[in-house]
DRENTORPA-537473 format. One line per 4 residues: their letters; for each residue x, y negated, z of N, C-alpha, C, O, CB. Coordinates in steps of 0.1 Angstrom, whole numbers, plus 5000, padded with zeros to 4 digits. Glycine has a CB too. Layout:
BEGIN
A) X Y Z X Y Z X Y Z X Y Z X Y Z | ...
% end
This chain:
BEGIN
MPEL) 8903 4710 4812 8894 4723 4807 8904 4732 4807 8915 4727 4804 8887 4723 4792 | 8904 4745 4810 8914 4761 4806 8916 4757 4791 8909 4748 4786 8904 4782 4808 | 8925 4764 4786 8929 4768 4776 8929 4784 4778 8926 4790 4788 8941 4761 4773 | 8933 4790 4763 8932 4802 4764 8941 4810 4775 8936 4818 4782 8934 4806 4752
PEVE) 8953 4806 4775 8963 4817 4788 8959 4814 4801 8964 4818 4812 8981 4814 4789 | 8947 4803 4800 8947 4807 4820 8935 4813 4820 8933 4819 4831 8946 4792 4834 | 8925 4813 4812 8914 4821 4813 8915 4836 4810 8907 4845 4812 8904 4816 4806 | 8928 4836 4803 8932 4848 4800 8934 4854 4814 8928 4863 4819 8945 4849 4790
TVRR) 8945 4844 4820 8955 4854 4834 8941 4850 4844 8945 4853 4856 8976 4845 4841 | 8924 4844 4844 8922 4840 4854 8911 4861 4857 8907 4869 4865 8914 4821 4852 | 8913 4860 4841 8905 4878 4836 8912 4888 4842 8906 4894 4851 8907 4885 4818 | 8923 4889 4838 8933 4897 4846 8934 4893 4862 8939 4902 4869 8946 4894 4840
GLEP) 8931 4884 4868 8929 4886 4882 8914 4893 4881 8917 4904 4883 8930 4872 4892 | 8904 4893 4879 8892 4894 4881 8893 4912 4880 8891 4920 4889 8883 4885 4870 | 8897 4915 4864 8894 4927 4861 8895 4933 4874 8885 4932 4881 8902 4932 4851 | 8908 4941 4880 8906 4954 4887 8894 4949 4899 8887 4959 4902 8923 4960 4893
ILVG) 8890 4937 4908 8882 4936 4915 8870 4936 4907 8861 4939 4916 8884 4928 4922 | 8864 4935 4894 8851 4943 4889 8845 4955 4883 8835 4961 4885 8847 4938 4885 | 8857 4954 4872 8854 4969 4863 8858 4984 4869 8869 4989 4868 8863 4969 4850 | 8846 4990 4875 8841 5005 4879 8825 4996 4893 8814 5000 4896 8862 5018 4890
NEFA) 8832 4981 4899 8820 4978 4907 8817 4976 4898 8821 4977 4886 8817 4969 4917 | 8801 4970 4914 8784 4971 4910 8785 4959 4923 8791 4959 4933 8773 4989 4913 | 8775 4949 4915 8768 4943 4920 8756 4941 4933 8745 4936 4929 8767 4943 4912 | 8758 4946 4948 8748 4947 4955 8745 4937 4960 8736 4940 4968 8748 4954 4963
RVEQ) 8747 4923 4962 8738 4911 4960 8739 4905 4958 8751 4902 4962 8732 4905 4965 | 8733 4892 4949 8738 4881 4946 8738 4871 4946 8731 4869 4936 8740 4881 4941 | 8741 4857 4952 8736 4850 4957 8736 4841 4950 8745 4838 4942 8740 4849 4965 | 8723 4833 4949 8728 4821 4937 8715 4808 4947 8703 4808 4950 8723 4828 4912
RRKD) 8728 4800 4948 8723 4787 4959 8719 4773 4949 8718 4763 4955 8739 4783 4971 | 8717 4774 4930 8713 4762 4928 8707 4773 4911 8711 4783 4906 8726 4746 4930 | 8696 4762 4908 8691 4766 4894 8698 4765 4885 8697 4775 4879 8681 4759 4890 | 8708 4757 4879 8718 4757 4871 8729 4750 4877 8731 4746 4889 8715 4752 4860
LRFP) 8738 4750 4862 8756 4745 4862 8750 4737 4851 8739 4732 4850 8772 4756 4858 | 8763 4739 4842 8760 4731 4831 8747 4731 4820 8743 4723 4813 8771 4733 4824 | 8741 4748 4825 8732 4748 4820 8719 4751 4829 8723 4753 4841 8735 4754 4810 | 8706 4751 4828 8703 4760 4842 8704 4778 4836 8704 4783 4825 8684 4756 4849
LPKR) 8704 4781 4845 8707 4795 4852 8697 4804 4844 8686 4800 4845 8704 4796 4871 | 8698 4814 4836 8694 4830 4832 8675 4825 4844 8674 4814 4850 8711 4849 4841 | 8668 4833 4843 8656 4842 4845 8657 4851 4852 8663 4860 4847 8651 4847 4835 | 8653 4853 4866 8660 4862 4873 8671 4869 4876 8672 4881 4880 8658 4865 4872
FSER) 8682 4858 4874 8695 4860 4873 8704 4869 4885 8714 4876 4885 8701 4845 4872 | 8693 4867 4896 8701 4878 4908 8695 4895 4905 8700 4906 4906 8696 4872 4927 | 8683 4889 4902 8677 4904 4898 8686 4914 4892 8692 4925 4894 8666 4903 4887 | 8686 4902 4881 8689 4912 4870 8705 4918 4872 8707 4929 4867 8687 4903 4854
LEGR) 8718 4909 4882 8730 4916 4881 8728 4928 4887 8732 4938 4882 8742 4909 4885 | 8721 4930 4901 8716 4934 4911 8713 4947 4909 8703 4950 4903 8707 4928 4915 | 8724 4956 4916 8728 4972 4904 8735 4972 4894 8735 4982 4888 8717 4980 4897 | 8739 4965 4890 8744 4972 4875 8754 4971 4881 8755 4965 4892 8742 4966 4859
KVEA) 8765 4978 4874 8778 4985 4875 8784 4976 4863 8776 4974 4854 8778 5003 4872 | 8797 4969 4863 8807 4965 4855 8814 4978 4849 8816 4987 4856 8817 4956 4862 | 8816 4976 4832 8819 4982 4826 8832 4978 4819 8836 4987 4812 8811 4983 4822 | 8837 4969 4820 8843 4958 4816 8848 4943 4816 8841 4934 4811 8840 4959 4811
LDRR) 8852 4942 4818 8857 4925 4816 8867 4922 4807 8878 4928 4807 8864 4917 4829 | 8862 4912 4797 8864 4913 4780 8869 4893 4781 8868 4884 4789 8843 4919 4767 | 8872 4894 4776 8873 4871 4771 8873 4870 4753 8883 4871 4746 8897 4859 4779 | 8858 4869 4749 8861 4855 4738 8868 4841 4741 8867 4834 4751 8847 4850 4732
AKYL) 8874 4840 4732 8876 4823 4735 8879 4817 4744 8889 4810 4743 8870 4816 4734 | 8875 4818 4750 8877 4808 4767 8863 4811 4773 8857 4804 4781 8878 4785 4765 | 8858 4823 4769 8847 4830 4778 8853 4842 4785 8864 4846 4784 8835 4835 4769 | 8845 4846 4791 8843 4859 4800 8835 4866 4802 8826 4866 4810 8844 4858 4810
LARL) 8838 4872 4794 8824 4887 4794 8823 4903 4803 8827 4914 4798 8824 4893 4778 | 8815 4899 4817 8814 4914 4820 8803 4917 4816 8793 4911 4816 8814 4919 4833 | 8807 4931 4809 8799 4938 4803 8795 4951 4815 8801 4958 4822 8806 4942 4788 | 8780 4949 4813 8769 4957 4821 8768 4972 4816 8773 4975 4805 8755 4950 4820
DDGE) 8763 4978 4823 8756 4996 4820 8738 4990 4815 8727 4993 4809 8756 5012 4842 | 8742 4986 4819 8728 4986 4807 8721 4975 4799 8711 4968 4800 8716 4992 4813 | 8738 4978 4788 8738 4967 4776 8740 4949 4778 8745 4941 4770 8723 4969 4768 | 8736 4946 4790 8736 4930 4795 8751 4926 4793 8760 4934 4794 8731 4928 4812
VLVM) 8750 4915 4792 8770 4911 4791 8766 4898 4800 8755 4891 4798 8782 4906 4769 | 8777 4896 4811 8773 4883 4822 8787 4875 4810 8798 4880 4808 8777 4886 4847 | 8783 4862 4802 8787 4857 4804 8797 4842 4811 8790 4839 4821 8784 4862 4799 | 8804 4836 4811 8810 4835 4820 8819 4819 4816 8830 4825 4813 8816 4849 4823
HLGM) 8823 4807 4815 8830 4798 4812 8832 4787 4822 8824 4778 4823 8827 4794 4801 | 8843 4788 4829 8850 4780 4838 8843 4765 4836 8836 4760 4845 8865 4782 4836 | 8846 4759 4826 8842 4744 4826 8856 4735 4829 8866 4736 4821 8829 4742 4840 | 8856 4729 4837 8869 4719 4840 8871 4721 4852 8882 4723 4856 8868 4703 4838
TGRF) 8859 4723 4863 8870 4727 4877 8863 4742 4880 8872 4750 4882 8869 4712 4894 | 8854 4747 4881 8850 4762 4877 8862 4772 4885 8874 4767 4886 8852 4764 4857 | 8861 4782 4890 8871 4785 4899 8864 4795 4903 8852 4793 4902 8875 4776 4909 | 8868 4810 4908 8866 4822 4914 8879 4823 4919 8890 4822 4914 8860 4833 4905
SIDR) 8873 4828 4935 8879 4833 4946 8871 4844 4951 8859 4846 4949 8882 4824 4957 | 8881 4853 4957 8879 4870 4958 8879 4873 4975 8889 4872 4981 8896 4881 4951 | 8870 4875 4981 8875 4884 4992 8876 4901 4994 8867 4908 4995 8867 4881 5003 | 8884 4903 4993 8889 4915 4991 8879 4927 5002 8873 4922 5011 8906 4914 4994
ANGE) 8878 4941 4999 8868 4947 5012 8879 4947 5021 8874 4944 5032 8859 4964 5010 | 8893 4949 5021 8904 4946 5033 8905 4936 5037 8916 4935 5044 8916 4948 5030 | 8898 4926 5037 8901 4911 5038 8912 4903 5034 8910 4891 5037 8900 4908 5049 | 8920 4905 5029 8923 4894 5016 8917 4889 5010 8906 4893 5005 8928 4895 5006
AETP) 8924 4875 5008 8916 4865 5002 8926 4863 4985 8936 4867 4980 8914 4848 5014 | 8921 4860 4983 8928 4851 4964 8924 4845 4952 8913 4848 4947 8933 4859 4955 | 8931 4839 4948 8922 4828 4941 8930 4833 4931 8942 4832 4932 8920 4810 4944 | 8920 4840 4916 8924 4844 4900 8921 4826 4896 8909 4824 4897 8910 4859 4891
GRFA) 8927 4815 4892 8924 4806 4881 8919 4793 4890 8908 4789 4885 8911 4814 4870 | 8924 4786 4901 8916 4774 4908 8918 4765 4900 8926 4766 4891 8921 4769 4921 | 8908 4752 4901 8913 4740 4896 8908 4730 4909 8905 4732 4921 8907 4736 4881 | 8909 4719 4900 8912 4707 4916 8901 4708 4917 8894 4715 4911 8917 4690 4917
HNAP) 8898 4697 4930 8881 4687 4933 8874 4699 4937 8863 4699 4932 8870 4677 4915 | 8876 4710 4943 8865 4723 4946 8864 4721 4957 8872 4712 4958 8868 4737 4945 | 8857 4723 4974 8853 4724 4983 8842 4735 4985 8835 4740 4976 8852 4714 4985 | 8841 4737 4997 8825 4755 4998 8819 4750 4993 8813 4757 4985 8814 4763 5013
KHEH) 8814 4731 4995 8799 4731 4994 8793 4725 4979 8784 4718 4976 8794 4721 5007 | 8803 4733 4971 8808 4733 4957 8801 4753 4948 8798 4758 4937 8830 4731 4960 | 8803 4754 4963 8801 4772 4958 8793 4777 4952 8783 4778 4960 8799 4781 4965 | 8790 4782 4941 8771 4776 4938 8771 4792 4939 8765 4796 4949 8763 4765 4919
IVFH) 8775 4801 4933 8773 4818 4931 8778 4827 4943 8789 4827 4949 8781 4822 4916 | 8773 4831 4942 8783 4844 4954 8779 4861 4949 8770 4867 4954 8775 4842 4977 | 8786 4866 4940 8785 4883 4938 8795 4893 4952 8806 4892 4956 8793 4887 4918 | 8787 4899 4954 8788 4908 4965 8789 4921 4958 8780 4927 4950 8775 4907 4976
LGDG) 8802 4925 4961 8803 4940 4950 8797 4948 4961 8794 4944 4972 8822 4947 4944 | 8794 4966 4955 8792 4978 4957 8805 4980 4972 8802 4981 4984 8793 4987 4941 | 8818 4979 4964 8826 4980 4977 8834 4975 4988 8845 4979 4992 8830 4983 4976 | 8819 4960 4994 8824 4954 5004 8833 4940 5004 8837 4932 5013 8830 4964 5007
ATIR) 8834 4942 4984 8847 4925 4979 8835 4919 4978 8824 4924 4978 8860 4923 4962 | 8840 4907 4977 8833 4888 4972 8833 4882 4963 8843 4874 4964 8838 4877 4978 | 8829 4880 4954 8833 4870 4946 8823 4854 4947 8811 4851 4947 8832 4878 4932 | 8837 4847 4949 8826 4832 4949 8832 4824 4938 8844 4822 4935 8826 4820 4965
YSDA) 8816 4818 4931 8818 4809 4919 8822 4797 4928 8818 4797 4939 8805 4807 4908 | 8829 4786 4924 8831 4771 4925 8831 4761 4915 8842 4760 4908 8840 4770 4929 | 8821 4750 4913 8821 4742 4899 8823 4730 4910 8814 4730 4918 8805 4742 4885 | 8832 4720 4912 8826 4709 4919 8820 4701 4908 8814 4691 4913 8836 4701 4929
RRFG) 8820 4701 4893 8813 4690 4887 8804 4699 4872 8801 4695 4861 8827 4676 4882 | 8803 4714 4880 8791 4720 4872 8793 4725 4857 8785 4732 4851 8782 4711 4872 | 8808 4717 4851 8806 4720 4836 8802 4734 4834 8792 4736 4827 8818 4717 4827 | 8809 4745 4839 8808 4756 4843 8794 4762 4836 8784 4755 4835 8811 4756 4857
LMDL) 8796 4777 4832 8780 4778 4829 8779 4799 4829 8788 4807 4829 8777 4767 4808 | 8767 4801 4828 8764 4812 4831 8753 4822 4820 8743 4817 4815 8759 4810 4845 | 8756 4831 4819 8747 4836 4809 8739 4851 4814 8743 4853 4826 8756 4837 4796 | 8735 4856 4812 8732 4869 4806 8724 4867 4794 8714 4860 4793 8726 4878 4816
VRAD) 8731 4881 4781 8731 4880 4766 8731 4895 4764 8740 4900 4771 8743 4871 4759 | 8725 4903 4759 8722 4914 4752 8734 4917 4747 8742 4907 4744 8712 4913 4741 | 8740 4932 4747 8757 4931 4741 8756 4928 4726 8764 4920 4720 8768 4948 4743 | 8742 4935 4716 8743 4939 4703 8735 4920 4698 8731 4919 4686 8733 4957 4700
RLAR) 8734 4912 4705 8730 4897 4704 8739 4885 4702 8738 4873 4697 8723 4895 4714 | 8755 4897 4714 8763 4885 4716 8763 4877 4704 8757 4866 4702 8777 4889 4720 | 8773 4885 4695 8775 4878 4679 8767 4862 4674 8770 4852 4668 8770 4891 4667 | 8759 4866 4678 8745 4853 4670 8743 4851 4680 8731 4848 4681 8731 4855 4661
HALF) 8751 4850 4694 8746 4838 4701 8750 4825 4703 8762 4822 4705 8744 4841 4711 | 8743 4818 4702 8747 4800 4699 8761 4801 4704 8768 4795 4696 8738 4786 4709 | 8768 4805 4716 8775 4798 4724 8788 4807 4716 8798 4805 4721 8771 4799 4741 | 8789 4817 4705 8797 4825 4699 8795 4827 4684 8804 4831 4677 8795 4837 4707
KGLG) 8780 4823 4678 8775 4824 4663 8792 4819 4654 8797 4825 4644 8758 4810 4660 | 8796 4809 4659 8800 4799 4647 8816 4799 4653 8824 4791 4649 8790 4780 4646 | 8821 4810 4664 8835 4814 4668 8847 4818 4654 8843 4825 4645 8832 4829 4677 | 8862 4810 4653 8868 4817 4647 8874 4830 4649 8868 4839 4656 8873 4809 4644
VEPL) 8886 4833 4646 8894 4844 4648 8903 4840 4660 8909 4830 4663 8902 4848 4634 | 8902 4852 4666 8905 4854 4679 8923 4850 4676 8928 4856 4666 8900 4871 4686 | 8933 4842 4684 8944 4838 4678 8952 4854 4684 8946 4855 4695 8950 4819 4683 | 8956 4859 4684 8965 4875 4695 8957 4882 4687 8951 4885 4697 8961 4878 4716
SSSL) 8953 4887 4681 8942 4896 4673 8956 4895 4662 8965 4887 4659 8921 4888 4667 | 8950 4908 4660 8955 4913 4641 8950 4902 4633 8957 4896 4626 8949 4929 4634 | 8937 4899 4633 8935 4892 4619 8939 4883 4617 8941 4880 4605 8927 4889 4615 | 8940 4874 4627 8953 4861 4623 8963 4868 4617 8969 4877 4623 8962 4852 4638
TPEW) 8967 4866 4603 8978 4865 4598 8978 4852 4584 8970 4847 4576 8982 4880 4594 | 8992 4853 4588 8997 4839 4575 8986 4839 4566 8979 4829 4566 9012 4843 4564 | 8984 4853 4554 8969 4852 4544 8960 4851 4547 8953 4842 4541 8964 4861 4537 | 8954 4857 4556 8945 4850 4564 8941 4834 4567 8932 4828 4561 8948 4855 4574
LAAK) 8947 4830 4575 8955 4818 4579 8951 4805 4562 8942 4797 4559 8977 4825 4581 | 8964 4812 4557 8959 4805 4544 8952 4798 4532 8953 4788 4525 8959 4807 4542 | 8943 4813 4535 8929 4814 4526 8923 4803 4531 8920 4795 4522 8918 4828 4528 | 8922 4801 4547 8916 4793 4550 8922 4776 4551 8914 4767 4555 8914 4800 4560
LKGK) 8931 4774 4547 8930 4765 4550 8941 4760 4531 8952 4754 4531 8934 4765 4568 | 8936 4762 4524 8931 4761 4509 8927 4748 4511 8924 4747 4523 8916 4772 4503 | 8927 4736 4505 8923 4728 4498 8918 4723 4512 8906 4724 4513 8915 4732 4485 | 8924 4719 4523 8916 4715 4535 8924 4706 4534 8936 4708 4531 8913 4723 4550
ATSI) 8916 4686 4539 8925 4677 4541 8925 4672 4555 8930 4663 4562 8922 4667 4532 | 8919 4679 4557 8921 4674 4578 8938 4674 4583 8946 4678 4574 8912 4692 4592 | 8943 4670 4594 8953 4676 4598 8957 4686 4604 8948 4690 4611 8956 4671 4602 | 8968 4693 4603 8971 4709 4606 8964 4709 4624 8955 4717 4627 8991 4714 4604
KAAL) 8969 4701 4632 8970 4696 4643 8954 4699 4645 8950 4708 4653 8977 4682 4643 | 8944 4691 4638 8927 4694 4636 8929 4703 4640 8929 4709 4652 8919 4694 4623 | 8930 4707 4624 8927 4724 4620 8929 4735 4631 8923 4746 4631 8937 4729 4606 | 8938 4732 4639 8941 4748 4650 8933 4743 4655 8923 4747 4649 8955 4755 4659
VDQR) 8930 4734 4664 8924 4733 4675 8907 4735 4676 8902 4738 4686 8928 4721 4680 | 8902 4734 4667 8891 4732 4654 8886 4752 4659 8891 4762 4655 8903 4727 4631 | 8877 4751 4667 8870 4766 4668 8865 4769 4664 8859 4778 4669 8864 4771 4674 | 8860 4767 4648 8855 4774 4643 8864 4779 4629 8858 4784 4619 8842 4769 4643
LIAG) 8877 4779 4630 8885 4787 4629 8896 4793 4636 8903 4800 4630 8887 4785 4621 | 8897 4790 4647 8910 4798 4659 8900 4794 4674 8895 4784 4679 8932 4787 4659 | 8900 4809 4676 8888 4804 4689 8898 4807 4702 8904 4816 4707 8870 4817 4690 | 8896 4795 4706 8905 4795 4722 8921 4787 4725 8926 4784 4736 8910 4813 4724
LGNI) 8926 4784 4709 8934 4780 4709 8933 4759 4709 8927 4752 4701 8940 4789 4700 | 8940 4755 4720 8935 4740 4727 8942 4732 4723 8950 4734 4714 8933 4738 4742 | 8941 4718 4732 8953 4713 4728 8970 4712 4732 8979 4706 4725 8949 4702 4728 | 8971 4717 4740 8985 4719 4748 8990 4726 4739 8999 4721 4732 8987 4727 4763
YACE) 8983 4739 4736 8993 4750 4730 8994 4749 4713 9002 4755 4706 8986 4766 4735 | 8979 4737 4707 8987 4737 4696 9000 4730 4695 9008 4734 4687 8979 4733 4687 | 9002 4719 4704 9014 4713 4708 9022 4724 4706 9019 4734 4698 9015 4707 4721 | 9026 4724 4709 9034 4734 4714 9040 4744 4706 9051 4749 4708 9028 4739 4722
ALFR) 9026 4748 4693 9031 4755 4687 9033 4754 4672 9035 4764 4665 9026 4763 4691 | 9032 4740 4667 9038 4732 4661 9048 4728 4659 9055 4727 4649 9035 4726 4662 | 9051 4725 4674 9064 4725 4676 9071 4730 4671 9077 4726 4661 9068 4727 4685 | 9072 4747 4677 9080 4761 4676 9077 4761 4662 9088 4766 4658 9073 4775 4686
ARIS) 9072 4760 4653 9071 4762 4638 9077 4747 4628 9076 4744 4616 9054 4766 4635 | 9083 4741 4641 9084 4727 4634 9082 4721 4623 9089 4717 4614 9090 4724 4635 | 9070 4720 4626 9054 4712 4613 9050 4700 4624 9050 4698 4636 9033 4728 4609 | 9048 4693 4614 9045 4677 4619 9031 4680 4621 9025 4687 4613 9048 4663 4608
PKRL) 9025 4674 4634 9011 4675 4635 9002 4668 4627 8990 4670 4624 9007 4673 4648 | 9012 4654 4622 9000 4650 4610 9003 4656 4597 9001 4648 4588 8999 4634 4607 | 9006 4666 4593 9009 4673 4581 8997 4673 4574 8989 4670 4584 9015 4686 4583 | 8989 4674 4564 8981 4680 4560 8975 4696 4560 8983 4704 4555 8983 4676 4552
AGTL) 8962 4701 4564 8966 4713 4565 8965 4725 4548 8966 4737 4545 8956 4716 4578 | 8964 4713 4543 8960 4723 4525 8971 4726 4526 8972 4738 4523 8956 4715 4507 | 8987 4717 4534 9000 4723 4523 9007 4731 4524 9018 4733 4519 9009 4717 4519 | 8999 4741 4536 9005 4754 4539 8998 4768 4531 8995 4780 4534 9004 4756 4556
ATKT) 8997 4760 4523 8990 4773 4512 8994 4767 4501 8999 4756 4499 8973 4776 4510 | 8992 4778 4491 8996 4775 4480 8988 4773 4467 8987 4785 4463 9004 4781 4480 | 8984 4769 4462 8976 4766 4453 8964 4775 4451 8953 4771 4453 8982 4764 4444 | 8965 4785 4447 8962 4800 4448 8957 4804 4466 8951 4814 4468 8979 4809 4442
GKPT) 8961 4798 4472 8955 4801 4488 8963 4813 4492 8956 4822 4496 8938 4805 4489 | 8979 4816 4491 8990 4824 4492 8999 4816 4507 9001 4805 4511 9000 4823 4476 | 9000 4823 4509 9005 4815 4526 9026 4811 4520 9033 4815 4510 9003 4835 4549 | 9029 4801 4531 9040 4794 4532 9051 4798 4540 9046 4804 4549 9036 4783 4537
EKTK) 9062 4799 4541 9070 4800 4549 9066 4794 4560 9065 4801 4570 9081 4797 4545 | 9062 4780 4561 9055 4775 4575 9039 4780 4581 9032 4779 4592 9054 4758 4571 | 9037 4786 4567 9025 4794 4578 9026 4805 4578 9016 4812 4581 9010 4793 4575 | 9039 4813 4574 9042 4828 4586 9047 4820 4597 9044 4823 4608 9055 4843 4581
ALVD) 9055 4810 4595 9063 4802 4611 9052 4796 4619 9053 4796 4631 9077 4787 4610 | 9042 4792 4613 9029 4787 4628 9020 4798 4631 9015 4802 4642 9016 4772 4624 | 9020 4801 4622 9015 4819 4627 9022 4831 4640 9020 4837 4650 9017 4829 4612 | 9031 4827 4633 9045 4834 4649 9044 4826 4658 9041 4832 4669 9065 4833 4647
SVKA) 9045 4809 4658 9046 4803 4666 9034 4799 4670 9034 4788 4676 9053 4795 4664 | 9025 4806 4670 9007 4801 4680 9012 4821 4690 9016 4821 4701 8981 4801 4662 | 9011 4826 4686 9007 4836 4691 9020 4843 4701 9020 4852 4710 9001 4843 4680 | 9032 4834 4695 9044 4837 4706 9038 4826 4720 9037 4828 4732 9064 4831 4697
VLED) 9036 4818 4715 9035 4806 4724 9027 4810 4736 9031 4810 4748 9028 4794 4717 | 9012 4815 4732 9002 4817 4736 9008 4830 4749 9005 4830 4760 8991 4819 4725 | 9019 4842 4742 9016 4850 4756 9024 4847 4763 9022 4847 4775 9016 4864 4756 | 9036 4843 4757 9048 4834 4764 9036 4824 4781 9038 4821 4793 9058 4819 4746
AIRA) 9026 4822 4773 9020 4809 4786 9011 4822 4793 9009 4821 4805 9006 4791 4778 | 9005 4834 4786 9000 4843 4802 9010 4849 4809 9009 4851 4822 8988 4856 4800 | 9022 4854 4800 9032 4855 4811 9038 4848 4825 9043 4853 4836 9040 4854 4805 | 9034 4833 4820 9038 4825 4825 9026 4827 4833 9030 4833 4843 9042 4813 4819
GGSS) 9016 4826 4834 9008 4830 4846 8997 4818 4839 8985 4817 4844 9018 4828 4866 | 9000 4812 4832 8995 4800 4822 9000 4785 4827 9009 4786 4836 8977 4799 4823 | 8998 4769 4824 9000 4759 4826 8989 4748 4843 8978 4743 4846 8999 4756 4811 | 9001 4750 4846 8995 4741 4858 8995 4729 4858 9005 4722 4859 8998 4743 4868
LRDY) 8984 4727 4857 8982 4710 4857 8968 4707 4864 8957 4713 4862 8980 4703 4838 | 8969 4697 4875 8967 4697 4888 8968 4710 4894 8978 4717 4894 8955 4692 4889 | 8958 4713 4901 8965 4728 4908 8957 4738 4907 8953 4745 4917 8968 4728 4924 | 8955 4740 4898 8961 4753 4885 8962 4765 4895 8963 4757 4904 8980 4749 4875
KRAD) 8963 4778 4903 8965 4787 4905 8968 4800 4898 8968 4797 4886 8959 4787 4910 | 8970 4811 4900 8970 4824 4896 8961 4835 4909 8955 4831 4920 8989 4828 4894 | 8962 4846 4904 8953 4853 4911 8962 4853 4922 8959 4845 4931 8948 4866 4906 | 8973 4860 4924 8982 4857 4937 8986 4844 4944 8995 4840 4951 8996 4862 4934
GSLG) 8975 4838 4939 8974 4823 4949 8990 4812 4942 8991 4800 4940 8978 4828 4972 | 9000 4824 4939 9009 4811 4932 9005 4798 4921 8994 4793 4921 9019 4818 4923 | 9014 4793 4913 9012 4782 4902 9019 4783 4894 9031 4782 4894 9013 4770 4905 | 9008 4785 4881 9009 4793 4869 9022 4779 4863 9021 4767 4867 8990 4797 4858
EFQL) 9035 4786 4853 9042 4786 4854 9047 4777 4843 9055 4769 4846 9046 4796 4857 | 9040 4777 4826 9041 4776 4819 9046 4762 4813 9052 4760 4802 9034 4781 4817 | 9041 4751 4825 9043 4740 4824 9055 4727 4826 9057 4715 4827 9036 4739 4827 | 9061 4740 4826 9081 4738 4826 9091 4743 4817 9103 4745 4818 9088 4744 4839
RFKV) 9081 4744 4808 9085 4752 4796 9078 4744 4786 9076 4750 4776 9082 4768 4796 | 9073 4732 4788 9063 4728 4778 9081 4716 4771 9090 4710 4776 9041 4717 4788 | 9076 4719 4757 9087 4712 4750 9086 4698 4746 9097 4691 4747 9089 4719 4737 | 9073 4692 4741 9066 4687 4737 9057 4678 4744 9059 4666 4745 9063 4694 4733
YGRE) 9047 4687 4750 9030 4688 4753 9038 4674 4773 9046 4676 4782 9021 4719 4757 | 9029 4661 4770 9030 4656 4777 9049 4650 4784 9051 4644 4795 9021 4665 4782 | 9057 4653 4775 9070 4644 4776 9073 4632 4767 9084 4628 4764 9081 4653 4774 | 9061 4625 4761 9062 4610 4756 9075 4603 4760 9077 4600 4772 9049 4601 4761
GKPC) 9084 4600 4751 9099 4592 4754 9113 4604 4757 9125 4602 4755 9097 4581 4771 | 9107 4613 4761 9116 4621 4766 9122 4625 4750 9116 4625 4739 9109 4634 4777 | 9136 4629 4755 9145 4634 4742 9141 4652 4737 9142 4663 4742 9165 4633 4748 | 9137 4648 4725 9139 4663 4720 9143 4670 4725 9154 4666 4730 9144 4666 4710
ARKG) 9136 4688 4727 9142 4695 4737 9148 4703 4724 9151 4714 4728 9132 4704 4751 | 9150 4702 4711 9154 4710 4703 9168 4707 4704 9171 4696 4708 9147 4710 4689 | 9179 4716 4700 9192 4714 4702 9200 4708 4691 9201 4715 4681 9198 4727 4705 | 9203 4699 4691 9208 4694 4679 9202 4682 4672 9206 4676 4662 9208 4704 4672
CGGT) 9188 4679 4682 9174 4673 4673 9185 4658 4677 9194 4656 4669 9150 4675 4684 | 9183 4651 4685 9186 4641 4690 9176 4630 4686 9178 4619 4683 9198 4639 4687 | 9162 4637 4686 9148 4632 4681 9146 4622 4694 9155 4619 4701 9135 4645 4677 | 9134 4619 4695 9125 4614 4708 9115 4618 4707 9111 4614 4696 9123 4601 4711
VRRI) 9107 4624 4712 9088 4631 4715 9081 4621 4714 9087 4612 4721 9083 4638 4732 | 9067 4614 4709 9063 4604 4706 9054 4614 4707 9054 4626 4705 9067 4593 4696 | 9038 4600 4715 9024 4604 4717 9012 4597 4704 9009 4585 4703 9021 4600 4734 | 9007 4608 4694 9000 4599 4691 8984 4605 4695 8981 4614 4702 9003 4595 4677
VQGG) 8978 4598 4688 8965 4607 4695 8948 4607 4681 8941 4598 4678 8959 4594 4715 | 8949 4618 4678 8941 4630 4665 8935 4633 4670 8938 4641 4680 8947 4641 4657 | 8918 4628 4665 8902 4637 4674 8900 4630 4685 8889 4632 4690 8904 4654 4680 | 8907 4621 4692 8907 4615 4702 8911 4622 4716 8907 4621 4728 8895 4610 4701
RSTF) 8919 4628 4711 8926 4637 4716 8946 4633 4714 8953 4630 4704 8920 4650 4707 | 8952 4635 4731 8965 4632 4730 8978 4643 4719 8979 4655 4723 8969 4633 4747 | 8986 4640 4709 8989 4648 4704 9006 4644 4703 9012 4635 4697 8981 4650 4694 | 9012 4659 4714 9029 4652 4715 9037 4665 4704 9034 4677 4701 9038 4652 4736
YCPT) 9048 4656 4700 9054 4663 4689 9067 4651 4685 9068 4639 4687 9040 4668 4675 | 9074 4659 4680 9090 4651 4675 9088 4647 4659 9086 4655 4650 9105 4664 4675 | 9088 4634 4659 9092 4630 4644 9101 4631 4638 9101 4627 4626 9092 4620 4643 | 9113 4638 4644 9127 4641 4636 9132 4654 4627 9136 4656 4615 9137 4642 4647
CQH) 9127 4665 4640 9125 4679 4635 9116 4683 4629 9118 4693 4622 9126 4686 4641 | 9104 4679 4632 9089 4684 4631 9083 4676 4616 9086 4665 4616 9079 4678 4648 | 9075 4681 4604 9081 4678 4592 9066 4684 4583 9065 4684 4571 9098 4686 4589
% end
């Protein structure tokens, strides 16, 4: 599943094509993806202009000039490909196992460009939601804070973690707490902050719910690892690619994720990366320098 940096990379690839453009014609080649597509999906999109392309957690939000929002989620194998009006083609976020027969939706834009959505396993989704109802929609009403926003502060996090008996790793990937932070970047952030993924979340707050030095280090690390990953174009697991067709590069900078049995990358540590399973997901960390 693509995580926040990969989705943000796709957003940045689509933004200059979509924003200010209109849907001249929409080809809907099936009635559903993960869920049924909205009624009159093509009809409601055709003639609409895209005013902005935002991201909430791992969802793309195309804000339309009639007050509706086209909500898009890539799932595991979803991808967009672009045929520009000048004949050039690119793929802003490509994942494995896609073929032309899995091309389910084609957006023909007013300037002659075309955006194609393919999804081999059909775990992606699209919906149309009124902008004023978006926060109450089932997909969004339970989502937590955006990790790159100014709302994620040590004080806010400490207040949320106070008294929590779950592990800090489980807390970080809980989308009701922090929206869009996934397994890979939670592991990497905990490594940067020198915090064990097994540590109880509640220990990152004082008895009165105030932040500790560890809380401050973790917030800084979460923001830094996501920003670094976005600058690197995301992480290429399988064949994820950026808008220009090049691979994301952040997987080359992993310090712990996928490095089980390898020496710790922290200078002077001497430890070995270990893999454990938490909540059904692999967690990678260094037991020597993460406490």
